[in-house]
Structures are given as C-alpha cells and as structure tokens.
Residue, then its C-alpha position, 0 to 999 in steps of 0.5 A: m519476516k524475520r523477528r526484530r530486536s526486542p528493546f526492553w521485554l515488552l515489543p518486539i519491535i518489528s520495526c527523508c531528513f528534512l532539516i528546516p532552515v529556522r528563522s532566528a527568534q528571540a528567546q523570549i515570551s510576551s504579551d500583546g496587550r489584546l485582551p480585556t484582561p491581558t496576559k502578564v508574563n513575568t521573568t528576572d533571567n529571561l530564561t524562566f517565565t511565569i504566565t499569569e492573568g489572561t482572560r477567563l470565560g467559564d472553563n476556558l482561559f485565553h492568552s495572547f502573545d507577541e512572541f512565545s519562544v522558550p530558550t534552551g533550558g528555559e521554562a514557560i509555566f502557566n499559572n493557571a487556577l486548577d479548575v481551568q479545563n482549557i488554555i487556549s493561547r495565540v501568538t500574534g507577532g508574526s514569529i515562529s515558535t522555537i521551544d527548546g525548554l520546559l511547557a507546563a500548566k497547573g491541574s488537568t488543563n489542556l493547552f492550546l498553542l496557536n502559531p499560524n508562522g510555525i512551531i519548532f520542538g528542540s531537542n530538549a523540549s518537554l511537557n509537564l501538563g495534566g492535560s492535552l496538548i495541541a499545537t497547531t498552525a491554524n489561523s484560529i480556533k473555532f467554537a461550539d457557539g460559531t465564535e472564533f479566537s484569532a491569531t491572524n485577525p486579532s481584533a475580530s476575536l470573540l471570547t466564549v465559554s463554549v468548547p473549541v470544536g475546529l482548527q481553522f487554517g489560512n492560505s499558507p500553513g506554518y510547518i511543525v517540527n519536533r526534535s524532542q530528545v528528552g526522557q526515557n520511553l521504557v517500551t522503546l527504549r528510546p527517548a520519550g520526547l514530548e510526553v503527555k499524561s496517561g489517556e491524554t491526547l498529543a497533536l500536532v496540525g499544521g502544514e508540513v509536520l516533520l518529526e526529525g528524530g523528535n519522539l512523541t509518547a501518549p500513554g493510553g492516550r492518542v497522538e495525532l499528526g495533520s498535514v493540511s493545505s489552505n483554508s482547511l478545517v480540522s474538526l475536534q471532539s472529545t473521545n475516551r481517549g483524549l481529543a480527536l481531530n476529524y479531517e472529513n472537510v479537508q480538501s487537500f493535504q500536506n506532507i508528513h516525514l519521519s526521520q531519524a529514528a522518530t518514535i510515536d508510542v501509545t503504550d500504557l504500562g499502567s496494568l503492570p504491577p510497580p515499580i515498572g506500572t501503575g497496577v491500573d488497567i488502561g489499555s493502549g492508545d490510538i495513533q492517527i496520522q493524515g496527509r498527502q505523502v506520509t513518509l517513514t525512514d530510518g527505524s522511525l517507529l509507530a507503537s501500540t501494546t495493551t498489557g492488560k485485559e483492556s484491548a489496545g487502540t488502533i494505529a490508522v495512516k492515512a494518505s491521498e497519495l503515498i505512504e512509504l515505510i523504507g529501510t531500518s535505524a542507522d545501527g541496522q537494528d531496529s526496522t521502520s515500521l507500524s506495530t500493535g501488540t499485546v502481552g496480556p489478555g486484552n487484543a492488540g490494536n487494529l492497523n488501518i492504511t488508506t492511500r493511493r500507494l504503499i510502498i514497504r522496502d528495505g526491511a520496513g514493515v507493518t505488524t501486529s502480534s500476540f507475544s508473552t514476556p516473562f514479566v506478564i503472567t496470564p493464563t491466556h493471551g489476547r489475539s493480536g489485531n486486524l491489519t487493513v490496506h486499502a490503495s487504490e493504485s498499488v501496493e508494493i513490498i520490496g526486498s529486505s534488511p541484511t540485519l532484520g530479514s524481509s520487509g512486510l505485512g504481517v499478523g501473527t501470534f506467539t501464543d495461544g492466542n490467535a493471529g488477526n486477519l489481514q486484508i488488502t485491496t488494491r488495483e496492483l499488489i508486488i510482492r518481491d525480492g524476498a518480501t513477505v505478506t504473512a498471517a503466520s503463528e509460531g505459539t498454539g494459537d491459530a494462524g490468520n486468515l489472509t484475503i487479497a483482492t487485486d486487478n494485478l498480483r506479481l510475486r516474484d524473486g522469492g516474494e511470498i505470501r503465507a498464513t503458516s503455522t508451527q503448531a496449530g491450524g494454518g489460516d486460510i488465504d483468499i485470493t481474487a484477481e484478474d491476473i496473477r503471475l508467480r516468477d522466480s521462486s515464490l511461494i503461497s502456503t498455508s502449511v503447519f510444520e508440527s503436532i496435528g495441526g491442519g494445514g489452511n485452505i488456498t483458494i484462488n480466482s482469477d482470470v489468468f493465472i501463470a506459476l513458473e520457475d520454482s514457484d510453489i503453492l503449498a498448504n501442507a500438515f505434518d501429523g494433521r489434515g493437509g489444507n484444501i487447494t482451490i484454482i479456479s482459472p480459465v487460463f492456468l499455466a505452470d511449468l508442473f512437476s511431471s509426476g503429479q505429486a509433489t516431493a514430501v519434506g519428510r521429518n524435518p518441521g518448518s522446512f519448505e527445502p524439498f520443494r524449493g530449488n527443484d526448477r518446477v512448480d509444486i502443488s502440495v495437499e500432502a501431510l508429510g507425517t507419519s501418524s495416523t492423523a496424517t491425512s492429505g487435502s484435496l486439489s482441485v484446478s479448474s480451468l480449461n485444461l490442454d492435453q499437451n499429447s494431443l498436439s501435432s507439429l505444424s507442417t514446414n512446407f507452406v503453399p507459396p503465396e504466389q500460388v494462391i493469390a492472383d496478381s489481378c484484381l479483376t475476376h471473370r464477370n461470370k465467376e462467383q466471388g470468393s474469400f481468402l483468410v490469412t492466419g499469421t502468428g499474432g499471439l494468443p488472447n489473454n484467454p480463450y473467451d477474448p477474441l483472436q486478434g491477428r496481425y493481418s486483416v481479412t478482406q474479400v478479394q477476387g476469385i481465380t481459375g486454373d490449375a493450383g499450381q498455375q500462376a494467374t495474372a493479369p494480360t497485357v498486350n503485345s503492341q506488335s501481334s495484339t496478342p495478350s502476355f503475362w506481367k511476371p515479377g521484375d517486369p516495369i511496371q507502366e503507367a495507365q495512359g487511358m480508361m474506358v468503360t465496358s459494355d457491361g459499366r465495368v471501367i478499365v485502367g491500362t496502356a493505349p495498346e491495352l485499351v484497344a486490345i480490350a475494345n476489340a475483344d468480347d471477354l477479355i480480363c484474366y488470360q484463360a482458355a475460353s472453354q474454362d472461361e465459359 
C-alpha cells in the first residue's frame, strides 16, 4: 500500500455527510430553579454567561438548566470551587443545546452535560476544562448508590455524594453533532476542535453521532463515541486514561458517521522536549467507537501515536452491522483511515475491529506502523501494533486512490522495530482491484505474521496478501479456508528483496484451492534463504508454469516483474542472489495429484440409446431383471470425497433380449390376422380400451384386439422367437 502524505513530521497519515436540520434555539443559558440550591446564571450581554451556585454534595456539584446554548463567540463559564470533582448538569426545557462558543470550568473538574433532546457543537465550539467532558443525550445519570439525576423527570431526582456509574437512555435518544474546527493539532496539521487536557476523556454518547468535519483531541487520554438505541444503559468506569464507557448492557445501537475529514487524535507530544512537547513521558491514548453502522469518509481519521517509551493506547471500533471506510480527503492528499504508530522506543497501539461486515475501499486504510523522524533520536524503536479483525459475515478490501494508492489492512515497520501481527477472522474475505493485506517491512525490523481464517478467500484483479521485507526476515502467512480462489494477477508473498534476510513461510490449508491467470505464490529471498511454501488441499488447480521452476528475479531487488504478466502461476521459494548464503526454501504441495499424461480422450462413437433401451415396460416372466445406468455431464463435486451428483436419476428397468443391434419393442396385433406387429416411432398412439389379469397375476392394459390376442396366447409379452424366450 502506497505511503500516505505525512502531515507535519510525526504521522505518516495512512489515512456521508449528514447535515442535521438544527432546531432554532435561543442563544442563551437559563436556570430552571429545580434544585435545593438553584443554579444561577449571570450575563450582561447575552454572550458571556457565568454559572454559579447549584447544589453541592461531596465532590459533586449539580446544575439544572431550562435552556443551555452558547452563541457564536460566547462563553459559558462554570464558577466552581477548585476541589469539585464532577459538575453534573442537565437541560430540562426540551430544546436542543447549540454550543458555538467556549465551555469552561475551574480546576480539574469533570463536566457532564446531559440533554436528551440533542447537542450540537458548532464550528467555533471549544473547551477550557481541567478534567473530562461527557456530553450525552441520556435521560438520566445513575450513581453508585442507586440514585438518578434525571433531565426528563426532574422532580424525582435525588442528589448524592456517590460517583456516577451509568447513563440511562430513554425511548428516543437525541443526536449529537460535532463541527468544531478551532485550534491547531501539531500531529495531524488539522484543527484540534474540541480538546481536553492530557490524560482526560472526551465522550459523545447519544443516538446518532455525527462528526461533520468536527475534530476531537484528547492527548494521552481517551475519546469515546457511542450511538445507542432506546432504553439503553451505558456504564461508566475510571481508568488510568480517564473515564471509559462499557456497552455490555446495550441491546441495540444506532449509527456513527465521520465525514468532511473529521479527525479524532489521542497522540501525546509530552515526551518530546520543549517547545513542541513538555518532556513528560505519557504515551498515547485510547479511542473506542461503538454503534450499529460506523462510517468514515472524505479523509476522516482516527490516530494514536506514541513518541516516548510508553506504549500507545488501543483503537477499538465495534459495530453490530457494518464498519465502512471510504476514499480520501477532497484534495486527495489524505486517506480515510484508522492509524496507530510509534516514533520512539514504546510500542504502537493495537487496532481491534469487531463487526458483521467490514468494507475498506477507494484508497482508505487501517494501519499500524513503527517509523522514525529527525526530531526523535532513539537507539531503538518500538514495534508496530497488532491488527485484529473479527467480521462474522465478510471483509471486503477494494480498489485504490489515484493519488495515495491501494486500499488496505496493514501492519508495518520502517525502523529496527519489528512489525506487529495481523489476524483476520471472517466467513468471507475479498481482496480485489489492487487492494492489499500486508504485514511488511521497509527497515531492518522483521515483517509481521499474517493469519487468516475464513470459509471463502477471494483474491482477484491484482489483490495481494503480503508479509514482505526489504532487508530483514519476511513474515509468515498462515491461511486456513474452505475455498480459496486467486484470479487475475493476484499475489501471496513473503519475499525479502535485499540483504541476507530469509523469506517468510507460507502455509495454506484449504478444501479447494484454485489459482489462475498469472496469480503467484512467492517466498523468495535475495542473499538469504527462501521461505517454505506448504499447500495442503485435496483439490488444487493451477495453470502452473510448464517447467516446474519459476523464473528468477535477478539482481533487481524489490521487483516482482518477471513473475507478473507471464500468463502463468508461479510458485517460488528460490534465493535470487549470487552469494553463498543464498539458498532455496522448500515447496510442498499435498493434494490428490492427477497425471495429465494418463488421460485419454473420450470416444465420439456413442451407442444410440434406442439400441439398448426397450420400448416395452414389460419383460419376459422367466427372465431375470437387470439395471441400466446413465452417466451424464453433471459436473464434478467440490472435492473427491463428495458424492458425484449427476443430472440423471438411476432406476431399475426391465431386461431385454435379442442381438445387441436389434430393436426390441412391445408387440401390437394386426386386427385382421391376429399376428403381432411392432410399433415404431411415428406410428399413432392408441388409447387403452381395457385391461385384463393374466393367469400368473399380471395386469395387462391395451386395445380390444390386443387384449383378445393376449387372452389367446400362452406366453406373449415381447415378440421374440420361442426358442429365445424359453
């Protein structure tokens, strides 16, 4: 997969617009007076609002508003005591909160903003908080002692000193929209948008959640996006990276959309020296997204990179139906992507994707990398993270971008740190139109291992699975599938293109394996040892090279050209260099082999069926019955252990006598001579006029003359010579 543009110096960003009609709300904040110590709101210009009083119990300060909206350029300032841990505020008046200015609080307090009707952060929205922000359209906040603080039933609310432990949603949770474009993010070179302090949580949890060009930044902290359906309960718990949300009690979800280059970044620059960083080694944060359908378009990005010795956090995206990443930014310079990385000795974060269907197309990507920058001097680099995909139905990786290259899933390294591992588990994996799945290396670190478990694997139109390396060892590829099809110049490779690194091993275990049309399987090395290729399949079909030996690449490191475009399937474990350390690997194909030279052509002289099939359904009573088998062209089974299913049924038929070429037919009777005669094709078919039972119990149906003749015959069934019948 082609490298993405690197905004600034830190990240090689390997990277549905839903416009919500906003209900017009007055740009103001007002108290509803429903607390024992009511909230007070002071303003002199209806632009800057100072919020005081409220009811405090223990570490919790409660506020209750009739309306809560901040106009463009306005400010909402909570004037709280510095030792308050949580400001818990609700909006009870029924209007949407539209925030296009500043939200601020004193000290390190966390701010909970609860409005069941909806929350919209405009393009000028910003934060000045010492703690976390949890913006939600839940009906109420639950506490550890069982009490609730409700926005839909204010009179029943009980205030408590307990910690908040859950968000209870009602029948129709409102949506949350973020369009914030304020500030500057030095990692992504995009606006920071809504930003919390280092190590804190920024959570948007509601019905539909839409980031329409809006950005979220939580350096070394946590970003949570959650979209839930009616009557859901989302749990809250404390972590070392702020508050985390738990969805184990949620039965159904709604949709999350990131569009117009929306960005979520949890990278922390603290380990870098001033003026860029603070010199404090914190590490990167976590991102968790959970919904029904999660869609990223237009160069939208989730990013987490560590700059120091602390390992980066995890990006986890879960969707009950679909996760889809599409295309690039409007200028074609940044791909839509999920990305973790490391530029220091700490390891990059892991990427976990769980869904029913995953689609990555038109240049989008999911990647984790280890890379270096001129600003971070470190003797050793950490490894890239692990990438794990569980898709119960399918994974589709499709196409490319004209400016940024292939769509893909990838783990990689550009340093001495090793690449992580990539694991895909799904019912069907489709990689097509130049898309890639990679565990590669362009540095001295080893490539990662790639494991695929699927029922059906389809590579076509240049789709690739690679665990290649330029210098160090190639990674291993292990594929277990029921049915594998490689078509139209597809590739599976663990090759090493330079130096003495050894090619990785490829193990393929499948019921059916078909490779056609210049699709190649390569485990080459240069001056090292070629890898091993093991193919275990009872049915293995490939238009292989006739010589049995692949063409060497020669002294052109990094090139697959001699293997590509030669209209044959190449399977190669060769070492392509000339050094004494260059040795070939081993190739093992365990299948039911077929020697093409042992086959003979089918005869074109078939026996006419009318010569061997009796027109009569009767046979002589003294003759033993036989059977007749018909073999058609019904096709082959999937493998030799399946039954052969022909198009023709097989049944017991009556026997015939006479010479092989003689046509045996049922007799008719000439009405004038009472002599049997033969019916032949073209003769009229007469309806039966009666029936009789013979002395031995057989039922005979025929015309009147036939029945008379049969009644007078001792033994007349098929017209044959008496010597032949007896």
